[in-house]
N, C-alpha and C positions, 0 to 999 in steps of 0.2 A: 344594462340599464337602458331606459328609453333614449332614443336619439332623435334629433330634430332636423336632420339633414335630408329627410324624405319628403317628396311632393307626390301626392296622389291625384291622379285623374282616371277614375274607374274605367277599365280593370287594370290600369298600368300604375306603376310606382317608379319614380324617378329618384335614384340614389345619387345626390349631388356630390358626395364625398368620394365614392368609389367610381363615380361615372358609369353607372349601370342603369339600364332600363329594364324593369321587371314587369312580366305579365303573370300574375299569380306567382308561381314559384320558378318560373322560367326566365332566364336572362336572355333578352333579344339582342342580337348582334347589331351594333351601330358603329360606324367609323367615328373617329374622334371629333371631326368637324361637324358631323351630323348631330352628335350628342350635345356639342356647344350651341348649335342652333336651337335645338329642342329646349336646352336649359334656359337660353335667353328668352324664348317665346313663353315657356311655362312659368317663368318667373314674373311675367307681366300679363296675367290672363285678362282677356277682354280688351287689351290695349293694342293699338297699332304699333308695330315695330317696323320701322322703314327698312328698306333694302340697304340704304347707306349705313345705318347703325348696325345691321347684322353683319355686313361685309367688313366694316371697320373693326368691329369687336372680335369676330371669329377669325379674320385674316388680318391681324394688325401688321402694319409696315410691309404688306405684300400686295402687289398690283394684280388683281385677278379680274376675270370677266364675270358678268352676271350669271353665266351658265353654271359656275361652281355653286352658287347659292341655289339655283333652280335644282341642280342635282342632288343637294342635301335635302331639299324639301321633298323631292320625289322619293328618296330613301327613307325618309321618316314616314311618309304616307304609306309605303309598302309595309313597314314595320307595324304601324299602327292599324292597318287595314282601313285607311281613311280614303275617301273619294273626293277629288278636287271639285266635282260638280255638286256634291252633296256632302260637304265636310262635317265631321263630328268633332275634329280636333284643331286643325289648322285651316283657317280660311284665308283665301287670297284677296287682298285689296288691290285690285288691278291698277298697275302703274306706280303703286306706292310701297307696298310691302305685305306683311302677313299679320294675322291676328290669332291668338290661341283662344278658341271659343269654349273649350271643355271647362266644367266646374273643377277647380283646383282646390285641394285641402292639404293641411299638414297631417302626417300620419306617424303615430308612434308605434315603432316595432322594437323587438328585442335583439340585442346584438350578443352573440356568443363567440368565444374564442376557440378555435379547434386546430389541432395539428393534423395535417393531411399530407399524403405523398405528392410530390410534384416539384415545381421549381421554387416554391416558397422556402425561405430560410428555416432552419430548425427552431421551432417554437414561435414562428412569426404568427401574429394575430390575423385571422381570416374572418372578416365580417360575414355572417351568414344570416339571412332574414328568414324568420319563421312566422307563420300565422299564429296568432295568439291561441288558437284552438288546438294546435299541434303540440301536445304535452304527453308525457308518460311513455314516450317511445324511444328512450335513449338506447335501451338494449337492442331494439330492432334496428335502429340507424347504425349502430356499431356492427351488426351482422352485415348489412349492405356495404358499409365501408370496407369490411374484411373481403367481401366478394369482389369489390372493385379493386382493392389492392392486389389480390391474387390475379385478376384479370390484366392489371397493369404490368404484371411480371410475365405476361405472355401465356398464361393458362386460362383459356376461356372458361367462363362461368354461366350457367343457366340456372337462375334461381326463380322459384315460384313462391308468391305470397298469397296465402288464402285467409279466408275469414267470412263472416256473414255481411250482408249488405250494411253499409254505413259503419263498419268497424274501423275504417281509416286506412284502407289499403292504398288508395290513390294518394291521400295526404302524406303518407309515409314515403311513397316513391317520389313524389314531388319535392318533399323536403330534402331527401337524399340527392336527387338530381340538382336541386338548387345549391346544395353545398359543394357538390363536385364541379358544377359549371363555374362556381365562383373562384376556383382555385387553379384551373389550367384549362386549356382548349380541349374540347371533347365534342364528338358527334353525338347528339341525342335525337333519337327518333321515336315518335309515339304512334302506336296503332290501337285502334279500338274495335273489339268484336260487338256486334249488334245482334240482339235476339231475333228481330223480325227476318232478317235475311243474312245474318252473319254465318249461319250454318250452311246456307245454300250458295255462297260465293267463295270459291276456293282462293286462298291467300288474301282474303279481304283486308285483315289488319296489317299484313306485310305491305300490301300495295298502298294502303293509306299512309304507313310510316314512310315509305319510299317517296310517295308524292309529296309529303310535307318537307322531307329533306331536300328534295329537288327544287322545291320552291322557296327554300330558305335563302338567307343572305349568302351562304356558302354553297348554294345548290348547284352551281356550275361544276364544281369539283366532283360532286356526287354524280351528276349527269355523265361527266367524262368517265368515271369509273364504270358505271353501269353500261355506257356505250362500248366500252372495251371488253368487260368481263360478263356482263349479263344483258345483252341487248334485248333478249326475249321479255325481260321485265319492263323495259322502257315502252314497248308496244302496248303494254296494258296500263299505261299511265297517260291517257289522252289529255289530262289537264296539264302536262309537262310540255312546254314548247320545245320542238325539236328542229327548228330552222328549216323546215321544209323537207327533211330527210326521213320522215315517218315511213314512207312507202319502201325506201331502201332498207330500213331496220326491219320492216315487216317481212321482206323477202329473206333477210338474213336469218330471222327467227322462225320461219315457217316450218322448219323440221325439227323444232325443239321439243323434246319430250318432257313429261313431268319430272322425270329423274334428273334431266339436265337442267331444268329451271331451278330445282332445289339446290343442285351442285353450284349453278352459277351465282345465285344470290349469296350462298355461303362463301364462295371464293371472293366475290366482290366486297363483302364486308371485311374479310380477312385483309384484302388489299388496303381498304380504307384505314384499318387499324395500324398500318405501318407508318402512318403520318400522325395519327392522334387516336386515342381510345374511342371505342364506339359503345354507347349504351342504347339498347333497343328495348323499349317498354311496350309490352303487349297487354292491354287491359281486358278484363272480363273473359278469360280464356274458357270459361264454362259455357260460352256461346260460340266457341271457335269452330271452324270447319275442320274436317279430318286432314285436309291437305296442309294447313298451317301447322298442326300438331306434328304431322310427318316431317315437315321442315325442322321444326323445333328439336325433334328427336335426333334428326340427322346432324344437325349442328352440334348437339351435345356429344355425339359419338365421334366427331372428328378429332383427330389428334394434332393437327397442324397448329403451330403457335399463333395466337391472335390475342390482341388486347380487346377482347370482345366480352361484354356483359349483357346478357338477355335477362330481363326482369318481367315475369308475367304474374298478373293478379287473377284470382278466381274466387268464386263463392263456393265454399266447401259443401254446403247443403245442396246447391244445384248439381254439383258433380255427383254426389251420392244418389240423390233422388232420381235424376234423369239417366243415371248410368252412363254418364258422358265419357267418351274415350280418353279424356284428360286424366281420369283415374288411373287407367293403365300406364299412361305416359309418366305420371307422377311416380308410380311404383318403379318404373324403369330407370327414371332419372336418379332416384335415391340410390340405386346401385352403382352409379357413376361417380367418380371422384369429382368431377366438375358440375354435378347436378346438386342443387340445394332446394330445400323446402322449408318455408317459414309460415306458420299459422299465427295469426294475430288474435290475441285475447282482448277482453273488455278493458277499459281504463279502470285504474284503481281509485279508491276514494281520494287518495293524496293527489292523484293527477287531476281529478275534478276540481279539487281546491286550487291547485296551481293554475288551472285554467280560469277559474273565477277571479283569482287575484290578478292575473295578467290581463283580463278583459276589463275589470271594474276597479282595480286597485284595492284599497282597504275597505272591506265590508263588515259591518257589525255581525258578530257570530258567524263568520264565514265557514267555520267548521261544521256547524249544525246544518247550514245551507248546503254545503257540499255533500254531507251525509245524506240528506233527504233527497237531493238530486241524484245521487248514486243509486239510491234504492229505486227511484222511479225509472230511471233510464237504464239500470244495470251496467252503467259505464260504456254504453254504446255512444261513440262520438257524434253520429248523426242525430240520434235521439236527444242527446245532451243539448246540442246546438238548437234544435227545434223547440225544446222545452224552454230553454233560456230566453230565446226570442219571443216565445209566447208570453212569458212572464213580463217582459219588457212592454210588449204591446198592450197588455192589460194593466199596466202601471203597478204591478206588484213589485217589480224591480223598477225603481225610478230614480232620477237624479234630483236632489234637493241641495241647493247651495254648493254645487260642484262636488257633492259627495253622494255615492250611490248608497241606497238604503232599501230595506224590505218593509212594505206596508201591509197591514192586516194581519200580521203574525205569520210564523212559518207554517202554521197548520193549513193556511190557504193554498199553499203550493199543491198539496194533494188534490185539491178541488179543480184546479185548472190544468193540471197536466194530463193530456189525453192517455187513454190506455194503450194505444197503438199509434204508430207513425202515420197511419192512414187518416186517422181522425185529426191529427195535427195538421196534416197537408190540406185536408178539406177545410179546416178552419182558416188556414192561411189563404186559401183560395177565396174564401168568403170576404176576406178583408180588402180584397182587390176590387177595383171597378169592374162593372159588368163588361166593359170593352176589353179589359186586360184578361178577364176570365175567358171570354170568348177567344181571344187570341191564344191563350195557353191551351185551350181545348183543341184548336186546330193544330197548333204546334205539336201536341201530344200524338195527334194522328200522323204527323209528318215523320215523327221518330225522335229518338233520344237526341240526335244531332240532325239539324234541318237548315235549309236555306230560306231566307226571307221571301224569296220569290215563290217558293212552293206554298208557304203559309199564306202569302198575299192571294194566291189563287183560291185557297180554301175560304178566306174571309171575304173574297171579292172586293178587294181594296188595292190601292196603288202600292207598289213595292216600297216606295219612300216612306209611306206612312207606317207600314208594318216594320220597317228597319228602325224608325224612330221610336215605336212603342217597345220593340225588343231591347233597344239600347237603353231606354228608360228603366226597364226592368233589370237590366244588367247593372246599371248604376245604383239601383236600389238594393242590389244583392239579393234580388227575389227571384227565385226559380231558375233563371237563365244566366249563362255566361257567354261571352263572345267567343267565336270559334274561327276567326279569320274571314276569308272571302272565297268565292268560287267564280269561275267563268265557264259558261255552258257552251256547247258547240253552236247553238243558235245566236251567240253574241251576248247573251244576258250575263251581266256581272252583278252578283248578289252577295250581300253579307250573310255569314253563317253563324249559327248560334247553337247551343246544346243546353239541355237541362243540367242543373248543377248535380243532380243524382238521377240515375235511371229510375229509381223508385218514384220520383216525382212525376216523371212521364207516365209510368205504369198506373199510378193511382189516378191522375187526372184522366187518363184514357178511359179507365174503367167507369168513371162517373158518367161518361157521355152515353146518351140513348143510342141504340143500335142503329136507328135509321139516320141519326146525325153522323155517326161514325162512317156509314156507307156513303153518304153524300160527299163528305169532306175527302174521303179516300179517292172518290171518283174525280173530284176536281183536281186534287194534287196529282194523281196518276196522269190525268190528261195534260196538266201543265208540264210534268216532267217528261212526258212522251214528246211534247212539242219542242221542249228545250234540248233534249238530247237526241231526237230523231229516231229513225228505225234502228240504227246501230248504236245502242246506248252505252257500249263498253262496260266499264266497272259499275255503272249504275243500272244495268239490265235487271238484276234481281230485284232492286229496290222498286223500279218502275213496275215491274211485273206484280210485286206484292200489292202495291196500291191499287193496281188495275183489278186484281182479283178481289180485294176487300171492297173496292167500290163497284163491283159488278160491271165494270167496263170490259166485257168479256172478249169481244173481238181483238182489242189491243192486248188483253191479258194472254190470250193464246199465243200471239205473235211473240211477245216478250218472254213468256215462259219457255216457249220452244227455243228461242235464242239463248236463254240462260242455261237450258239443258245441254245444248251443243257446246257452250263455253266450258261448262263443267266437265263434259266428256273429254274435251280437247286438253284440259288441264289435269286429267287424271283424277276425276272426282266422280266415279260412277254412282255412288250413293246420292250425291246431290243431283246428278242428271236424272235419276229415277224419280226423285221427288218433284223436280220441275216437270218432267214429262207427264206424270200422273195428275199434277195440278192442271196442266194444259188440257188433258183429256177431260178432266172434270169440268172445266170451263166450256169446252167444246160441246159437251153433252147438253149444256143449257142454253145453247143457241138453236135457232130454227134449223131443221134438217133440210139441207140442200146437197146438191151433187158435190159442190166444193167443200162443204163441211165433211161429208163422208170421205172424200179424197184426203182431206187434211187428217181425219181420224185414223186412216190406214197408215199414212206416213208417220204419224206419231207413235202408233202401236209398233211399227218397225223400228223406230228410234228407241222406244222403250225396250224392245226386244234385245237390242244391241247392249244397252246398259245392264240389264238384268242378267244377260248371259256372262258378261265379264265378272259378275258377282257370284256366278254359280247358282242362281235362283232358278233352277230348271223347271220346277212346277209353275212358277209364275210366268216363265217364258212361254210355256205351252198354253196357258190360259190366254196370254197376250196375243199369241199368233192365231189361236182359235178365233178370238174375237175379230181380228183383222181378216181372217178368211171369211167370216160371215158378212163383214162389211163389203168385202170385194164382190161377193155374190150378189148382195143386194144392190150394189152400184153397177154391176155387170162390167167391172173393170178387169179385163183379162191381163193386162200388163202388170198391174199391182198384185194380182192373184199369183202371177209368176214369181214375183219377188217374195211374197209370203211363202210359196212353196219352196223356194230356195232356202229361206230361213228355217222352215220346218225340216228340211233335210239336214241342216246343220244340227238342230236340236235332236233329231232322231239318232244321228250318228253319235252325238255325245252321250245320249242315253243307252247306247248299245243296241238299239233296234235297227240293224244295218239294212235289212230288207226294206223297211219303211223308208229309210233314208234314200235308198236308191229309187224307190218309187216316186218319192217327192221330187228328187233332183230330175228324173226323167220327165215328170209333169212340167216342171219349170222349163226344161229344154223345149218341149213341145209348145208351151205357151210362147216362149221367146220366138219360135219360128212363126207362130200365128200373128203376133203383133210386130215382128221385125225388130226386136230388141237385141242387138248384138252383145251389149254389156251383160244382160240377163243370161244369155246363152253361155257366155264365158264363165260367169259365176256358177250357173247350174252345173256346167261340165266339171268344174272344180270340185263342187260337192259330190258329184257321181264318183269322182276318182277317189275322194276321201273315204267314202263308204266301201268302195271296192278294195281299197288297201287294207281296211280292217277285216275284211273277209278273206284276205290272203290272195285275192286275184290281182297280183302286182302287174300283170301284163295289161289288163284292161285299165287299171289305174294309171299306169305309165302313158298309155295312149291318151287318156283324158288330160293329164297334165301337160303333155307335149302340145296338145291341141290348144290349150289355154295360153301356153307360152308363145306359140305361133301367131295367135290372134292379136288384133290391135290392142295396144295397152289400155287396161282399165284400172283406174286408180281406186276411188272410193265410191261406194253406192250413194252416200250423203254425207253430211257434215259430222255425223256421229259415228261413222264407220272407220275406225283407224286401221284400215287394211289396204295394202297395195298389192293387187292381184298378181302381177308378174313374180314378185318375190315370194308370195304365198305358194303359188304353183310350183316353183322351183324347189321350195322347201319340201313339199309333199313328194315331188319326183325323187329328190335326194333319198328320202326315206324308202321308196320302192327300190331304187337302185342299190341301196345298202343291203336291203334283205336279199337281193339277188346276187350279191357279191361284186357288183360293178362299181368298184370304189373310185377308179380314176375319174369317170364321168361324174359320179356323184359328188366328189369333193370339189370339182370345178364348178358344177352348178350350185353347190352350197355356198361357195365363196361369192358367186354372183348375186345370190339371194340375199346375203348378208349386206352386201354393198348397196343394193337397191333399197332394202328395208331401212338402212341407217341413213339414207339420203333424204328422207322425209320424216314427218311427224306420224309414224305408222307403228305404234308399239306392239299391236297384235301381230303384225307381220314380222317384227323383230323377234318376238317370242318363238314364232314358227322357224325363222331362219336360224337362230342360235341353237334350237332344239335339234333340228335335222342335221346341221353340220357337226354339232357336238356329239350326237348319236353316231354319226358316220365314223368319227375319229375314235369314239368309244368301241365300236365293233372292230375297227381296225387295230385296236390296242394301243393307240397313242393317247395315254390317259391324261398327261399334263395339258395337251391342247384341248382335249374333251372337256376337262374340268374348267378350264379358263372360259370357254364358250358357254358352257351350261351355267356357270356362275354369273356371267353377264346377262344371260336370259333370265335367270331367276331374280336378279336385281330389277329388271324391267317389270317383271310380273309384280313384284312387291310395290314398286313405285307407283305403278298404275293401278294398283288394287285389282289385278286381273286374277281373280280366284280360280277361273276356269283352267288356266295353264298351270297352276301351281303344283297339283298332284303329279303331273307328268314330269315336270322339271325336278321336283324333289326325288322322284324315283330314279330318273337318269343320273342326276348328280350324285345321289346317294350311292348308286351302284358304281359310279366312276371313282368316288372316294374309296369304296370298299376295295375295287380292283387296283387302286393306287396305293393300297396298304394304309389307309386312313380310316380304319374301322371306327374309332371313337367318334369321328364326325358322321360316318355313313349311317350307322344304325338309327339314331334319333331322327335323322332326315327321312329315312326310308319308312320308319314307323309313322312319322307325321304325314307322309304322302298317303299311306293306306287310310288312316283315320279321317283325314280331310275328304278324301274321295268317298269314303262310306257316308260321311256326314252330308256331303252335297248330293248324293244319290245319283252320280254320273255313271257312264257305261265304261269307263276306262280303268276299272278296278284291277283287271287282270295285269296291267302294266305294273301297278304298285306291288301287287301280291308276288309276282314272279321276281321283281327286283329285291323285295324284302326277303324272299326265300334264298335268293343268291347271296345277299348279305349274311344271312344267318349261317349259310353253308360255309362261307369263307371264314366266319367266326367260330366255326366248329360246334355251333348250336343245331345239331342235326334234327332233333325232334321238332323244334320250331320251324326249321327249314321245310321239313317234310309237310307239316300242317298247312303251311303257306302255299307250297307248291301244289298240293292236292286241291286247295280252295281255288287256286288259279286255274287248274286244269278243268274243274267243274265249271267254273264261270266262262272259260273260253269255249268249251264245248257247247254250253247253253247258247252262246252268241255266235257260234260258228267262227271264232277268231283263230283261224288255223295257224298263224304265225305264233301266237301265244300258247296254243296247244303244244306245238313243237317244242317251244322253250320250256314250258312246265314239265313235259315228259323227259326232256334232256336233264332238267334239274333233279327229277326223281331218280333218274339213273345215277347221277353223280352222288346223290344222297345215299342211295343203296350201296354204291361202290365203296363209299367211305365208311358205311356202317358195317361192312363185311369183317373187318379185323376184330370186331367184338366177338364174333363166332369162330373165326379161323385162326386167330392170333397172328395174322399177317400184318406187315407194317402198314400204317394208314397212309393214303395217298395225300401229298400236300395239295392244299387248295388255295394257297396264297395268291396265285397269279392266273386263276381261271378267267378265260375270255368270257364275255357275256353269253355267247352262244356256242362256239366250238368246243369239242371235247378232244381227247387224245386216244389214239388207237391202243395205247398201253392200258388205259383205264378199262376199255372194252374187253381186251384179251384177258385181263386178270380178274374181272369181276362178272360172273355169269348173270347176276341179277341186273347189273347195269347193261349188259349186252341186250337182255330182253327189252328193257325199257327204251334204250337207244333205238332198237329195231322198230319199236312201235312209234318212236318219234320220227324216224326217217320214213316209215310208211306213211305217217300223216302228211308229211310234206310231199313225198313222191307221188301220192295219189292225186295231187293237184298238178296237172300237167304243166301249168303255167309257173310253178314254183321251182326255183333252183336253190338248194341248200348252199349257204355261203360258208361252209366249214373247211378249214384246212384238212388235208389228207382225206378229202372226200371219198376217193376211191377205196381206201381202206375201210371206211365206215360202211360204205355200200356193199363191199365184198363180204364183210362179216354178216350184214343183215341178210344177204342172199344165201 
């Protein structure tokens, strides 16, 4: 039944009986004394309350200093987002006391009784506040309560709530959160995905959620956990004060990989749940970046106990139409016991009637009205609210003698209800003053959530005036709601707001002429650039987007480049590609100068790195060709050398090793011309890589030793996640392994792993784990090989490095097979071949030979022969002599094992074959195998620099002779 103990000053509600301050459906944490001060002030709106009255009432019979009262006022202003110099709620009367200046009204809400898990006694009534619009969702609330109950038992839950725009996803989550927070202490964090730049900013909603937690009343505890468990996340939260130790944290987190960031946050949240449950709400996941979805999937798959509930909302149509990765994540989550999926349907006609009764009380013929409204809105809550508001504004629903009634007959309803929400919103806009319409237009350009200072730049008005206008709209419940405050690096402190629904922002934005959109984007982008400076941190993508849309192209290039580097460093190559391509688009529209050409070359090289990690080799070639033409036009020999070095990498990956060596030699020559030692080191490394695939391990080893002996070279630029000393060691290990020099190879491999792990260099980690894992694999130490290769494959997956995946899958699959884990081996080996074929790279012989070996161990001889023959043809075409030898040896083993079908001899066991060596017994007893093995040894022995690394080598050579 309605209660009268609630005081409202929009957007806040003060529950005097239960001593809670609500903002929407969220309970704001206040100390008891601060609440008592607010209660006293709000109880006498507009009146001066002296300090003496406040102190004697709140601290009776206690001698305190005035600083206690000042501290409570400061706490209240933090909770309300109020400013002492421009107050909206509490005004200071200097020397005397305080005055509550906001408009205060009595508000009727509905109180329900619910039994929940926690410290409440069995059956104790728990007052829960619901907005009158929130109806017809009892079953859905029960689902969420069950998720939470399971999470409270230590079984983490990841639940997704889907539906169309306006269906009530957010209202459902907020009602559930309100109910939970009213019963027991709980950490609640909210993160929002934004369409304009949500996809381009890795971990954006997670960073937003953490930032809000860290700035909350209990934020110090959160900061302490992050400092201990996840310092890398604190470095990406510039708005969180770190008491001067940001530089130390940055040094600590400098080597953190994307995989570690994901793990750190998961573990930090688990630590938090040891003291109280954690509810993480991620809204609009249909706009999420891939990195956030990767984290979500990782958290769902963890088995450690945690009182953690992650609730995500999404639009079902957006996911399907845009083919968003969330569709795949949803399918995978449904296979997990801790994964949940709930899709909301429209409200029933009965729920619409309940809503009307709750809002208006007794209405004549309310059943007929609810039926008509349900027909017009189809039960969409957002449509329903907009239609009813429109009916009231046109006096069709009006109050007469304290009773609501319908005028003009029910048939009038069909004439005033718009056919779509867009028409309704346009009509609402027309009812506002021209000043408010202008303000909302600029706000729609700023985004779904915006800062008053950004909008002030768009309308060319003072920040205070814009804040006052926005606050008035918030108090009217029209379009906007308050969203706290923000402090920018330049010292700007600004109020923040958001549109009540993203559709409002979208429709208002679409109404604006293109020229006006461009001008306002330019003003907002320029203001944000000034406020956040050259290093905009988490706002980089937003500033870049405004600069692009506003055609502020020089700044756009700078911020897009910075955003691309950030995405690459966080393991988001897809986002990095999008940013770099946008930067090139902007650069092409600027006047051609030598500086612009140089920028374009560097951007093409950065784009090359991101595309390469995605395995998009055709696009890599086009990118490098364009960079080569720009170098020639500019006459820049140094940059031409770097382009040649990148081309060598591409040619080697495509299997055209002669071209790779030519490009590497060209880069070395150019390095000597311009005196660029880092370029020479990288070019030498590329030359060694190409030589190793041609089987010239002697030349390759010399190249890698030269690189190791040269001064350390780290990364070519911010987008290159390679540390050269570790990389060169990894390739040298491969050469030494092929030559049977295991002791030196294993020692160098361990050094390479240590160097790669010491910094944020995932590509070098891939190479280090692969080379050392392969060395142990050839040596026959399968458990160690599997452990290293699994770690490397995890790095590939976490960093979306598709280029390395086929090689890792082949090596790890073979290790599984040799380790008698065939059920795991064959699917991985088959996947390696399929992906390498799809990517069109040049390392297919690796996968084919490994798959042939796996089929051989599984006794599937015909399939093994087919793969080995394909590998042999491919290796011969590309002159990959090492893989020719391996393929020939496999054909010999296959022939040897196929002999019993004709001679009735016992089949040779192949359960523990080493990747390369064979046995003399096999050769002596199988004539066909002897012939093929002879051809294999002849292939290797014909290369004077090759030394077969097989056991019982003398026996094999003796038979061949």
